[in-house]
Chimera marker file (.cmm) of the C-alpha trace (Angstrom):
<marker_set name="trace">
<marker id="1" x="14.092" y="2.078" z="12.593" r="1" g="1" b="0" radius="0.5"/>
<marker id="2" x="11.608" y="4.282" z="10.844" r="1" g="1" b="0" radius="0.5"/>
<marker id="3" x="8.611" y="3.731" z="8.643" r="1" g="1" b="0" radius="0.5"/>
<marker id="4" x="9.209" y="4.766" z="5.047" r="1" g="1" b="0" radius="0.5"/>
<marker id="5" x="7.296" y="4.791" z="1.779" r="1" g="1" b="0" radius="0.5"/>
<marker id="6" x="8.778" y="2.075" z="-0.432" r="1" g="1" b="0" radius="0.5"/>
<marker id="7" x="6.475" y="2.422" z="-3.469" r="1" g="1" b="0" radius="0.5"/>
<marker id="8" x="3.982" y="5.081" z="-4.500" r="1" g="1" b="0" radius="0.5"/>
<marker id="9" x="2.037" y="4.527" z="-7.735" r="1" g="1" b="0" radius="0.5"/>
<marker id="10" x="-0.944" y="6.252" z="-9.287" r="1" g="1" b="0" radius="0.5"/>
<marker id="11" x="-4.221" y="4.349" z="-9.075" r="1" g="1" b="0" radius="0.5"/>
<marker id="12" x="-4.937" y="2.953" z="-12.547" r="1" g="1" b="0" radius="0.5"/>
<marker id="13" x="-8.667" y="3.759" z="-12.774" r="1" g="1" b="0" radius="0.5"/>
<marker id="14" x="-9.351" y="6.359" z="-10.077" r="1" g="1" b="0" radius="0.5"/>
<marker id="15" x="-7.876" y="9.446" z="-8.472" r="1" g="1" b="0" radius="0.5"/>
<marker id="16" x="-5.233" y="8.849" z="-5.831" r="1" g="1" b="0" radius="0.5"/>
<marker id="17" x="-2.274" y="6.618" z="-5.099" r="1" g="1" b="0" radius="0.5"/>
<marker id="18" x="-1.365" y="3.190" z="-3.802" r="1" g="1" b="0" radius="0.5"/>
<marker id="19" x="1.500" y="3.197" z="-1.334" r="1" g="1" b="0" radius="0.5"/>
<marker id="20" x="3.585" y="0.462" z="0.183" r="1" g="1" b="0" radius="0.5"/>
<marker id="21" x="5.151" y="1.485" z="3.469" r="1" g="1" b="0" radius="0.5"/>
<marker id="22" x="7.095" y="-0.257" z="6.168" r="1" g="1" b="0" radius="0.5"/>
<marker id="23" x="10.443" y="-0.839" z="7.789" r="1" g="1" b="0" radius="0.5"/>
<marker id="24" x="13.002" y="-2.281" z="5.398" r="1" g="1" b="0" radius="0.5"/>
<marker id="25" x="15.432" y="-3.131" z="8.175" r="1" g="1" b="0" radius="0.5"/>
<marker id="26" x="12.735" y="-5.170" z="9.939" r="1" g="1" b="0" radius="0.5"/>
<marker id="27" x="11.411" y="-6.710" z="6.718" r="1" g="1" b="0" radius="0.5"/>
<marker id="28" x="7.721" y="-5.817" z="7.114" r="1" g="1" b="0" radius="0.5"/>
<marker id="29" x="5.502" y="-3.901" z="4.712" r="1" g="1" b="0" radius="0.5"/>
<marker id="30" x="1.868" y="-2.854" z="4.338" r="1" g="1" b="0" radius="0.5"/>
<marker id="31" x="-0.149" y="-1.244" z="1.545" r="1" g="1" b="0" radius="0.5"/>
<marker id="32" x="-2.707" y="1.559" z="1.584" r="1" g="1" b="0" radius="0.5"/>
<marker id="33" x="-4.919" y="3.281" z="-0.966" r="1" g="1" b="0" radius="0.5"/>
<marker id="34" x="-5.169" y="7.058" z="-0.678" r="1" g="1" b="0" radius="0.5"/>
<marker id="35" x="-7.341" y="9.676" z="-2.339" r="1" g="1" b="0" radius="0.5"/>
<marker id="36" x="-7.691" y="13.374" z="-1.509" r="1" g="1" b="0" radius="0.5"/>
<marker id="37" x="-5.771" y="12.974" z="1.735" r="1" g="1" b="0" radius="0.5"/>
<marker id="38" x="-7.913" y="10.095" z="3.004" r="1" g="1" b="0" radius="0.5"/>
<marker id="39" x="-6.956" y="6.478" z="3.500" r="1" g="1" b="0" radius="0.5"/>
<marker id="40" x="-9.553" y="4.470" z="1.580" r="1" g="1" b="0" radius="0.5"/>
<marker id="41" x="-8.124" y="1.051" z="2.429" r="1" g="1" b="0" radius="0.5"/>
<marker id="42" x="-5.150" y="-0.324" z="4.346" r="1" g="1" b="0" radius="0.5"/>
<marker id="43" x="-3.766" y="-3.820" z="4.731" r="1" g="1" b="0" radius="0.5"/>
<marker id="44" x="-3.636" y="-3.226" z="8.479" r="1" g="1" b="0" radius="0.5"/>
<marker id="45" x="-1.310" y="-5.633" z="10.198" r="1" g="1" b="0" radius="0.5"/>
<marker id="46" x="-0.823" y="-8.158" z="7.401" r="1" g="1" b="0" radius="0.5"/>
<marker id="47" x="2.943" y="-7.934" z="7.881" r="1" g="1" b="0" radius="0.5"/>
<marker id="48" x="4.118" y="-8.672" z="4.352" r="1" g="1" b="0" radius="0.5"/>
<marker id="49" x="7.702" y="-9.872" z="4.131" r="1" g="1" b="0" radius="0.5"/>
<marker id="50" x="8.062" y="-8.458" z="0.606" r="1" g="1" b="0" radius="0.5"/>
<marker id="51" x="7.341" y="-4.900" z="-0.522" r="1" g="1" b="0" radius="0.5"/>
<marker id="52" x="6.653" y="-6.162" z="-4.045" r="1" g="1" b="0" radius="0.5"/>
<marker id="53" x="4.024" y="-8.642" z="-2.866" r="1" g="1" b="0" radius="0.5"/>
<marker id="54" x="2.401" y="-5.907" z="-0.773" r="1" g="1" b="0" radius="0.5"/>
<marker id="55" x="2.265" y="-3.683" z="-3.875" r="1" g="1" b="0" radius="0.5"/>
<marker id="56" x="0.705" y="-6.487" z="-5.919" r="1" g="1" b="0" radius="0.5"/>
<marker id="57" x="-1.977" y="-7.036" z="-3.280" r="1" g="1" b="0" radius="0.5"/>
<marker id="58" x="-2.628" y="-3.298" z="-2.949" r="1" g="1" b="0" radius="0.5"/>
<marker id="59" x="-3.186" y="-2.981" z="-6.695" r="1" g="1" b="0" radius="0.5"/>
<marker id="60" x="-5.432" y="-6.060" z="-6.689" r="1" g="1" b="0" radius="0.5"/>
<marker id="61" x="-7.448" y="-4.694" z="-3.755" r="1" g="1" b="0" radius="0.5"/>
<marker id="62" x="-7.918" y="-1.410" z="-5.611" r="1" g="1" b="0" radius="0.5"/>
<marker id="63" x="-9.056" y="-3.197" z="-8.760" r="1" g="1" b="0" radius="0.5"/>
<marker id="64" x="-11.502" y="-5.285" z="-6.723" r="1" g="1" b="0" radius="0.5"/>
<marker id="65" x="-13.021" y="-2.104" z="-5.281" r="1" g="1" b="0" radius="0.5"/>
<marker id="66" x="-12.206" y="-2.047" z="-1.590" r="1" g="1" b="0" radius="0.5"/>
<marker id="67" x="-13.525" y="1.506" z="-1.150" r="1" g="1" b="0" radius="0.5"/>
<link id1="1" id2="2" r="1" g="1" b="0" radius="0.2"/>
<link id1="2" id2="3" r="1" g="1" b="0" radius="0.2"/>
<link id1="3" id2="4" r="1" g="1" b="0" radius="0.2"/>
<link id1="4" id2="5" r="1" g="1" b="0" radius="0.2"/>
<link id1="5" id2="6" r="1" g="1" b="0" radius="0.2"/>
<link id1="6" id2="7" r="1" g="1" b="0" radius="0.2"/>
<link id1="7" id2="8" r="1" g="1" b="0" radius="0.2"/>
<link id1="8" id2="9" r="1" g="1" b="0" radius="0.2"/>
<link id1="9" id2="10" r="1" g="1" b="0" radius="0.2"/>
<link id1="10" id2="11" r="1" g="1" b="0" radius="0.2"/>
<link id1="11" id2="12" r="1" g="1" b="0" radius="0.2"/>
<link id1="12" id2="13" r="1" g="1" b="0" radius="0.2"/>
<link id1="13" id2="14" r="1" g="1" b="0" radius="0.2"/>
<link id1="14" id2="15" r="1" g="1" b="0" radius="0.2"/>
<link id1="15" id2="16" r="1" g="1" b="0" radius="0.2"/>
<link id1="16" id2="17" r="1" g="1" b="0" radius="0.2"/>
<link id1="17" id2="18" r="1" g="1" b="0" radius="0.2"/>
<link id1="18" id2="19" r="1" g="1" b="0" radius="0.2"/>
<link id1="19" id2="20" r="1" g="1" b="0" radius="0.2"/>
<link id1="20" id2="21" r="1" g="1" b="0" radius="0.2"/>
<link id1="21" id2="22" r="1" g="1" b="0" radius="0.2"/>
<link id1="22" id2="23" r="1" g="1" b="0" radius="0.2"/>
<link id1="23" id2="24" r="1" g="1" b="0" radius="0.2"/>
<link id1="24" id2="25" r="1" g="1" b="0" radius="0.2"/>
<link id1="25" id2="26" r="1" g="1" b="0" radius="0.2"/>
<link id1="26" id2="27" r="1" g="1" b="0" radius="0.2"/>
<link id1="27" id2="28" r="1" g="1" b="0" radius="0.2"/>
<link id1="28" id2="29" r="1" g="1" b="0" radius="0.2"/>
<link id1="29" id2="30" r="1" g="1" b="0" radius="0.2"/>
<link id1="30" id2="31" r="1" g="1" b="0" radius="0.2"/>
<link id1="31" id2="32" r="1" g="1" b="0" radius="0.2"/>
<link id1="32" id2="33" r="1" g="1" b="0" radius="0.2"/>
<link id1="33" id2="34" r="1" g="1" b="0" radius="0.2"/>
<link id1="34" id2="35" r="1" g="1" b="0" radius="0.2"/>
<link id1="35" id2="36" r="1" g="1" b="0" radius="0.2"/>
<link id1="36" id2="37" r="1" g="1" b="0" radius="0.2"/>
<link id1="37" id2="38" r="1" g="1" b="0" radius="0.2"/>
<link id1="38" id2="39" r="1" g="1" b="0" radius="0.2"/>
<link id1="39" id2="40" r="1" g="1" b="0" radius="0.2"/>
<link id1="40" id2="41" r="1" g="1" b="0" radius="0.2"/>
<link id1="41" id2="42" r="1" g="1" b="0" radius="0.2"/>
<link id1="42" id2="43" r="1" g="1" b="0" radius="0.2"/>
<link id1="43" id2="44" r="1" g="1" b="0" radius="0.2"/>
<link id1="44" id2="45" r="1" g="1" b="0" radius="0.2"/>
<link id1="45" id2="46" r="1" g="1" b="0" radius="0.2"/>
<link id1="46" id2="47" r="1" g="1" b="0" radius="0.2"/>
<link id1="47" id2="48" r="1" g="1" b="0" radius="0.2"/>
<link id1="48" id2="49" r="1" g="1" b="0" radius="0.2"/>
<link id1="49" id2="50" r="1" g="1" b="0" radius="0.2"/>
<link id1="50" id2="51" r="1" g="1" b="0" radius="0.2"/>
<link id1="51" id2="52" r="1" g="1" b="0" radius="0.2"/>
<link id1="52" id2="53" r="1" g="1" b="0" radius="0.2"/>
<link id1="53" id2="54" r="1" g="1" b="0" radius="0.2"/>
<link id1="54" id2="55" r="1" g="1" b="0" radius="0.2"/>
<link id1="55" id2="56" r="1" g="1" b="0" radius="0.2"/>
<link id1="56" id2="57" r="1" g="1" b="0" radius="0.2"/>
<link id1="57" id2="58" r="1" g="1" b="0" radius="0.2"/>
<link id1="58" id2="59" r="1" g="1" b="0" radius="0.2"/>
<link id1="59" id2="60" r="1" g="1" b="0" radius="0.2"/>
<link id1="60" id2="61" r="1" g="1" b="0" radius="0.2"/>
<link id1="61" id2="62" r="1" g="1" b="0" radius="0.2"/>
<link id1="62" id2="63" r="1" g="1" b="0" radius="0.2"/>
<link id1="63" id2="64" r="1" g="1" b="0" radius="0.2"/>
<link id1="64" id2="65" r="1" g="1" b="0" radius="0.2"/>
<link id1="65" id2="66" r="1" g="1" b="0" radius="0.2"/>
<link id1="66" id2="67" r="1" g="1" b="0" radius="0.2"/>
</marker_set>
């Protein structure tokens, strides 16, 4: 069991990336927004069961301005 980056996409309207990370074998995922080496936002312990849903929510959080 190890935490891995599942998705990494460029932020659409700002510098940085949106990542989805988690443990595929355990079926849990989280998202985070990064810029210049800093974590701007993180889903914390939401415990998504789908990496794709976590990515969707990470993108939506970025568009809503969670910084």
